[in-house]
C-alpha positions as CSV (number, residue, x, y, z in Angstrom):
1,X,-3.6,-0.6,25.3
2,X,-4.2,-0.4,21.3
3,X,-2.5,2.6,19.5
4,X,-5.0,4.2,16.8
5,X,-2.4,4.7,14.1
6,X,-2.1,0.6,15.0
7,X,-5.7,0.0,13.7
8,X,-5.8,2.2,11.3
9,X,-3.0,0.8,9.4
10,X,-3.6,-3.0,10.5
11,X,-7.1,-3.1,9.9
12,X,-6.7,-5.2,6.7
13,X,-4.2,-7.5,8.6
14,X,-6.6,-7.7,11.5
15,X,-9.5,-9.1,8.5
16,X,-7.3,-11.2,6.8
17,X,-6.7,-13.1,10.6
18,X,-10.3,-14.7,10.3
19,X,-9.7,-16.3,7.1
20,X,-5.3,-17.5,7.4
21,X,-4.6,-16.5,11.4
22,X,-0.9,-16.8,10.1
23,X,-0.5,-14.3,7.6
24,X,-1.0,-11.1,10.8
25,X,1.8,-12.7,12.6
26,X,4.9,-12.9,10.2
27,X,3.2,-9.5,8.1
28,X,2.3,-7.3,11.2
29,X,4.6,-8.5,13.8
30,X,4.3,-5.0,16.2
31,X,0.8,-5.0,15.9
32,X,-1.1,-5.9,18.8
33,X,-4.5,-5.2,16.8
34,X,-3.3,-7.7,14.2
35,X,-2.0,-10.0,16.9
36,X,-5.5,-9.9,18.8
37,X,-7.5,-10.2,15.3
38,X,-5.4,-13.4,14.7
39,X,-5.5,-15.1,17.9
40,X,-9.3,-14.2,17.7
41,X,-9.1,-16.4,14.2
42,X,-6.9,-19.1,15.0
43,X,-8.8,-20.1,18.3
44,X,-12.1,-20.2,16.1
45,X,-10.3,-22.5,13.5
46,X,-9.1,-25.0,16.6
47,X,-12.8,-24.7,17.7
48,X,-14.3,-25.2,14.1
49,X,-11.9,-28.0,13.9
50,X,-12.6,-29.9,17.2
51,X,-16.3,-29.4,16.3
52,X,-15.9,-30.9,13.0
53,X,-14.0,-34.2,14.1
54,X,-16.6,-34.5,17.8
55,X,-19.4,-34.2,15.4
56,X,-18.4,-36.5,12.8
57,X,-17.3,-39.3,14.7
58,X,-21.2,-39.1,16.9
59,X,-23.9,-41.2,14.0
60,X,-27.3,-39.6,13.1
61,X,-27.1,-36.5,16.0
62,X,-24.2,-35.5,15.0
63,X,-24.5,-35.0,11.3
64,X,-27.4,-33.6,11.8
65,X,-25.8,-31.1,13.9
66,X,-22.4,-30.9,11.6
67,X,-23.8,-28.3,9.6
68,X,-25.2,-25.8,11.8
69,X,-22.2,-26.0,13.5
70,X,-20.2,-25.3,10.7
71,X,-23.0,-22.3,9.9
72,X,-21.8,-21.2,13.6
73,X,-18.4,-20.6,12.3
74,X,-19.1,-18.9,9.7
75,X,-21.2,-16.4,11.4
76,X,-18.4,-15.7,13.9
77,X,-15.7,-15.2,11.6
78,X,-18.5,-12.6,9.8
79,X,-18.6,-11.1,13.4
80,X,-15.1,-11.3,13.5
81,X,-14.1,-9.6,10.3
82,X,-17.0,-6.8,11.0
83,X,-15.5,-5.8,14.5
84,X,-12.2,-6.2,12.7
85,X,-13.2,-3.5,10.0
86,X,-14.5,-1.2,12.3
87,X,-11.5,-1.4,14.1
88,X,-13.0,-2.2,17.5
89,X,-11.2,-5.1,20.2
90,X,-14.0,-7.4,21.0
91,X,-14.1,-11.4,21.4
92,X,-16.0,-13.3,19.9
93,X,-19.0,-14.9,21.7
94,X,-18.6,-18.2,23.5
95,X,-15.1,-19.0,22.0
96,X,-13.2,-15.0,22.3
97,X,-11.9,-15.8,25.9
98,X,-9.3,-18.1,25.0
99,X,-5.9,-17.1,24.5
100,X,-3.6,-19.1,22.5
101,X,-1.1,-16.5,20.7
102,X,1.0,-14.7,23.4
């Protein structure tokens, strides 16, 4: 499904996808591997925004949970970066099953 030469040549783009998801979409348009990780990066970004908005609105409990949620987002980003660097196509825990980019 994923070509090994595609994986080797686009590992850097896949890593960047977790920092700026749109860069691989522009630079590596033909790479399924980079697009997969761009989708994971976008899903992570959308999830982070939703969690931050929702927890930011909820008084006290939300404000207490907000740093923990942001830590979880950071950990998920690190897991994605490690998977991309190792050339793996592995979904992120909890949110990796969603496909926002086709």
